NULO-211280 format. One record per residue (C-alpha): residue number from 1; residue in one letter; x, y, z. Coordinates in steps of 0.1 Angstrom, whole numbers. Example, Ala and Ser with C-alpha at 12.3 -4.5 7.8 and 13.67 -1.06 7.14 Angstrom:
2
k: 1 r: A xx: 123 yy: -45 zz: 78
k: 2 r: S xx: 137 yy: -11 zz: 71
***
This chain:
206
k: 1 r: M xx: -303 yy: 191 zz: 238
k: 2 r: K xx: -287 yy: 184 zz: 204
k: 3 r: T xx: -307 yy: 194 zz: 174
k: 4 r: H xx: -309 yy: 169 zz: 146
k: 5 r: R xx: -316 yy: 185 zz: 112
k: 6 r: F xx: -315 yy: 170 zz: 77
k: 7 r: S xx: -296 yy: 187 zz: 50
k: 8 r: D xx: -312 yy: 197 zz: 17
k: 9 r: P xx: -298 yy: 166 zz: -1
k: 10 r: E xx: -310 yy: 144 zz: 27
k: 11 r: L xx: -345 yy: 160 zz: 25
k: 12 r: Y xx: -345 yy: 153 zz: -12
k: 13 r: L xx: -337 yy: 116 zz: -5
k: 14 r: L xx: -365 yy: 114 zz: 20
k: 15 r: T xx: -390 yy: 128 zz: -4
k: 16 r: N xx: -379 yy: 103 zz: -31
k: 17 r: W xx: -372 yy: 74 zz: -8
k: 18 r: P xx: -385 yy: 45 zz: -29
k: 19 r: G xx: -365 yy: 56 zz: -59
k: 20 r: A xx: -334 yy: 63 zz: -38
k: 21 r: T xx: -336 yy: 28 zz: -23
k: 22 r: L xx: -337 yy: 12 zz: -57
k: 23 r: L xx: -307 yy: 33 zz: -68
k: 24 r: E xx: -288 yy: 23 zz: -36
k: 25 r: E xx: -294 yy: -14 zz: -42
k: 26 r: S xx: -284 yy: -10 zz: -79
k: 27 r: M xx: -251 yy: 7 zz: -69
k: 28 r: K xx: -243 yy: -21 zz: -45
k: 29 r: A xx: -249 yy: -46 zz: -73
k: 30 r: V xx: -227 yy: -27 zz: -97
k: 31 r: R xx: -199 yy: -25 zz: -71
k: 32 r: K xx: -202 yy: -63 zz: -64
k: 33 r: K xx: -199 yy: -71 zz: -101
k: 34 r: Y xx: -170 yy: -48 zz: -106
k: 35 r: D xx: -152 yy: -63 zz: -76
k: 36 r: A xx: -158 yy: -98 zz: -90
k: 37 r: M xx: -141 yy: -88 zz: -122
k: 38 r: L xx: -111 yy: -75 zz: -102
k: 39 r: A xx: -111 yy: -108 zz: -82
k: 40 r: S xx: -110 yy: -128 zz: -115
k: 41 r: A xx: -80 yy: -107 zz: -126
k: 42 r: L xx: -62 yy: -114 zz: -94
k: 43 r: D xx: -69 yy: -151 zz: -98
k: 44 r: K xx: -51 yy: -149 zz: -132
k: 45 r: V xx: -22 yy: -130 zz: -117
k: 46 r: T xx: -17 yy: -157 zz: -90
k: 47 r: Q xx: -18 yy: -184 zz: -116
k: 48 r: R xx: 13 yy: -169 zz: -131
k: 49 r: H xx: 28 yy: -158 zz: -97
k: 50 r: K xx: 18 yy: -184 zz: -71
k: 51 r: E xx: 41 yy: -168 zz: -46
k: 52 r: L xx: 17 yy: -138 zz: -43
k: 53 r: D xx: -4 yy: -152 zz: -15
k: 54 r: C xx: -24 yy: -122 zz: -1
k: 55 r: R xx: -47 yy: -97 zz: -18
k: 56 r: A xx: -71 yy: -69 zz: -12
k: 57 r: I xx: -100 yy: -53 zz: -30
k: 58 r: E xx: -114 yy: -21 zz: -15
k: 59 r: N xx: -151 yy: -17 zz: -21
k: 60 r: R xx: -155 yy: 18 zz: -6
k: 61 r: D xx: -152 yy: 47 zz: -30
k: 62 r: K xx: -134 yy: 70 zz: -6
k: 63 r: W xx: -100 yy: 53 zz: -8
k: 64 r: K xx: -76 yy: 57 zz: -38
k: 65 r: F xx: -61 yy: 22 zz: -34
k: 66 r: K xx: -85 yy: -2 zz: -51
k: 67 r: V xx: -69 yy: -35 zz: -58
k: 68 r: G xx: -36 yy: -50 zz: -46
k: 69 r: I xx: -16 yy: -82 zz: -42
k: 70 r: G xx: 15 yy: -91 zz: -22
k: 71 r: K xx: 33 yy: -118 zz: -2
k: 72 r: R xx: 28 yy: -126 zz: 34
k: 73 r: S xx: 65 yy: -125 zz: 39
k: 74 r: W xx: 66 yy: -88 zz: 29
k: 75 r: P xx: 64 yy: -66 zz: 60
k: 76 r: S xx: 29 yy: -52 zz: 64
k: 77 r: M xx: 14 yy: -31 zz: 91
k: 78 r: Y xx: -20 yy: -46 zz: 83
k: 79 r: P xx: -20 yy: -82 zz: 68
k: 80 r: T xx: -54 yy: -76 zz: 51
k: 81 r: W xx: -40 yy: -45 zz: 35
k: 82 r: P xx: -7 yy: -58 zz: 23
k: 83 r: S xx: 25 yy: -41 zz: 12
k: 84 r: G xx: 29 yy: -50 zz: -24
k: 85 r: L xx: 17 yy: -42 zz: -59
k: 86 r: W xx: -13 yy: -19 zz: -62
k: 87 r: L xx: -36 yy: -1 zz: -86
k: 88 r: G xx: -51 yy: 31 zz: -75
k: 89 r: C xx: -79 yy: 54 zz: -86
k: 90 r: V xx: -95 yy: 26 zz: -106
k: 91 r: G xx: -125 yy: 25 zz: -84
k: 92 r: L xx: -158 yy: 34 zz: -100
k: 93 r: R xx: -160 yy: 69 zz: -85
k: 94 r: H xx: -125 yy: 77 zz: -99
k: 95 r: L xx: -132 yy: 62 zz: -133
k: 96 r: A xx: -165 yy: 80 zz: -137
k: 97 r: S xx: -152 yy: 115 zz: -127
k: 98 r: E xx: -129 yy: 135 zz: -150
k: 99 r: D xx: -120 yy: 157 zz: -120
k: 100 r: A xx: -106 yy: 127 zz: -100
k: 101 r: D xx: -70 yy: 118 zz: -98
k: 102 r: V xx: -57 yy: 97 zz: -127
k: 103 r: P xx: -55 yy: 59 zz: -124
k: 104 r: Y xx: -20 yy: 47 zz: -114
k: 105 r: A xx: 1 yy: 17 zz: -105
k: 106 r: C xx: 23 yy: 16 zz: -75
k: 107 r: V xx: 46 yy: -5 zz: -53
k: 108 r: W xx: 37 yy: 2 zz: -17
k: 109 r: L xx: 55 yy: -5 zz: 15
k: 110 r: N xx: 38 yy: -1 zz: 48
k: 111 r: P xx: 58 yy: -21 zz: 74
k: 112 r: P xx: 51 yy: -24 zz: 111
k: 113 r: K xx: 74 yy: -5 zz: 134
k: 114 r: S xx: 90 yy: -37 zz: 146
k: 115 r: A xx: 104 yy: -42 zz: 111
k: 116 r: D xx: 129 yy: -14 zz: 117
k: 117 r: L xx: 132 yy: -6 zz: 80
k: 118 r: H xx: 149 yy: 25 zz: 67
k: 119 r: L xx: 120 yy: 36 zz: 45
k: 120 r: E xx: 140 yy: 62 zz: 26
k: 121 r: D xx: 165 yy: 36 zz: 16
k: 122 r: S xx: 137 yy: 12 zz: 5
k: 123 r: V xx: 120 yy: 38 zz: -17
k: 124 r: E xx: 154 yy: 46 zz: -34
k: 125 r: Q xx: 159 yy: 9 zz: -39
k: 126 r: L xx: 125 yy: 6 zz: -56
k: 127 r: R xx: 130 yy: 37 zz: -77
k: 128 r: A xx: 164 yy: 26 zz: -89
k: 129 r: A xx: 149 yy: -8 zz: -99
k: 130 r: A xx: 122 yy: 10 zz: -118
k: 131 r: T xx: 146 yy: 22 zz: -145
k: 132 r: T xx: 153 yy: -14 zz: -155
k: 133 r: I xx: 120 yy: -30 zz: -147
k: 134 r: L xx: 95 yy: -5 zz: -163
k: 135 r: P xx: 92 yy: 4 zz: -200
k: 136 r: Q xx: 106 yy: 39 zz: -206
k: 137 r: E xx: 71 yy: 54 zz: -210
k: 138 r: H xx: 64 yy: 44 zz: -174
k: 139 r: W xx: 97 yy: 50 zz: -156
k: 140 r: K xx: 102 yy: 85 zz: -169
k: 141 r: D xx: 70 yy: 94 zz: -151
k: 142 r: V xx: 77 yy: 76 zz: -118
k: 143 r: G xx: 70 yy: 95 zz: -87
k: 144 r: Q xx: 74 yy: 86 zz: -50
k: 145 r: T xx: 57 yy: 92 zz: -17
k: 146 r: V xx: 76 yy: 92 zz: 15
k: 147 r: K xx: 58 yy: 93 zz: 49
k: 148 r: K xx: 71 yy: 83 zz: 83
k: 149 r: D xx: 53 yy: 49 zz: 83
k: 150 r: Q xx: 50 yy: 41 zz: 45
k: 151 r: V xx: 65 yy: 47 zz: 11
k: 152 r: D xx: 57 yy: 40 zz: -25
k: 153 r: I xx: 67 yy: 46 zz: -60
k: 154 r: W xx: 40 yy: 51 zz: -86
k: 155 r: Y xx: 33 yy: 60 zz: -122
k: 156 r: P xx: 2 yy: 70 zz: -141
k: 157 r: L xx: -14 yy: 43 zz: -163
k: 158 r: R xx: -10 yy: 50 zz: -200
k: 159 r: E xx: -47 yy: 42 zz: -207
k: 160 r: P xx: -71 yy: 71 zz: -201
k: 161 r: R xx: -98 yy: 66 zz: -175
k: 162 r: A xx: -125 yy: 68 zz: -203
k: 163 r: K xx: -110 yy: 38 zz: -220
k: 164 r: I xx: -110 yy: 18 zz: -188
k: 165 r: L xx: -146 yy: 29 zz: -179
k: 166 r: G xx: -156 yy: 20 zz: -215
k: 167 r: M xx: -146 yy: -16 zz: -210
k: 168 r: I xx: -171 yy: -17 zz: -181
k: 169 r: L xx: -199 yy: 2 zz: -198
k: 170 r: N xx: -196 yy: -20 zz: -229
k: 171 r: N xx: -197 yy: -52 zz: -209
k: 172 r: Q xx: -162 yy: -61 zz: -221
k: 173 r: S xx: -153 yy: -79 zz: -189
k: 174 r: H xx: -126 yy: -101 zz: -206
k: 175 r: D xx: -109 yy: -70 zz: -219
k: 176 r: L xx: -110 yy: -53 zz: -185
k: 177 r: I xx: -96 yy: -84 zz: -167
k: 178 r: D xx: -68 yy: -88 zz: -193
k: 179 r: F xx: -60 yy: -51 zz: -188
k: 180 r: I xx: -58 yy: -54 zz: -150
k: 181 r: V xx: -37 yy: -86 zz: -154
k: 182 r: A xx: -13 yy: -68 zz: -177
k: 183 r: Q xx: -8 yy: -40 zz: -152
k: 184 r: F xx: 1 yy: -64 zz: -125
k: 185 r: E xx: 24 yy: -83 zz: -149
k: 186 r: T xx: 44 yy: -52 zz: -153
k: 187 r: L xx: 45 yy: -46 zz: -116
k: 188 r: S xx: 56 yy: -82 zz: -110
k: 189 r: G xx: 91 yy: -72 zz: -120
k: 190 r: F xx: 94 yy: -56 zz: -85
k: 191 r: I xx: 88 yy: -90 zz: -67
k: 192 r: P xx: 126 yy: -97 zz: -63
k: 193 r: V xx: 131 yy: -61 zz: -51
k: 194 r: M xx: 104 yy: -65 zz: -24
k: 195 r: D xx: 119 yy: -99 zz: -15
k: 196 r: E xx: 153 yy: -82 zz: -9
k: 197 r: I xx: 137 yy: -55 zz: 12
k: 198 r: A xx: 119 yy: -81 zz: 33
k: 199 r: R xx: 152 yy: -100 zz: 37
k: 200 r: S xx: 170 yy: -69 zz: 48
k: 201 r: C xx: 143 yy: -64 zz: 74
k: 202 r: K xx: 149 yy: -99 zz: 88
k: 203 r: R xx: 187 yy: -93 zz: 88
k: 204 r: A xx: 182 yy: -62 zz: 108
k: 205 r: K xx: 162 yy: -81 zz: 134
k: 206 r: K xx: 191 yy: -106 zz: 140
***
């Protein structure tokens, strides 16, 4: 018979259950308010770029990707987790920990197998475009990730995590929203590039 044992941290929670429950509910409330700020930022982005018609906000701490937006016409393995423009490591866990990876912006492509895209060519297309789309302080730090089913180019945000977290801690929601919108406005330069990649996918199918 399998033995079920509680770990020391779990035993601590059990002996402090009322307080832990209050803390759990407060953490849920904080995440909900933060995600609402991100949603407001995406609303502003789509006011400027109405063609961006799908979005995602990840409310779990374990993923690096936090908030993204794209077009339904861009090839995506998972429509609710679209290929497109993303900010990573801007979740609360990453912002509150100096040991976590630094916040970054990226253009991510995760097509279905049926798209028959040459991902290495696509990432080179994105990287080449970055030299003309991004300010020099960004493109000189551009990196790339190439996997068998997905690729991206990325660059670290100029603002330190402490400054981003400070906007939240000081209840500067408007500043935070404007900051997020500004990051996506920079990334929006890649919209024509992603459109061309999507068109090449359609041409390959013909």
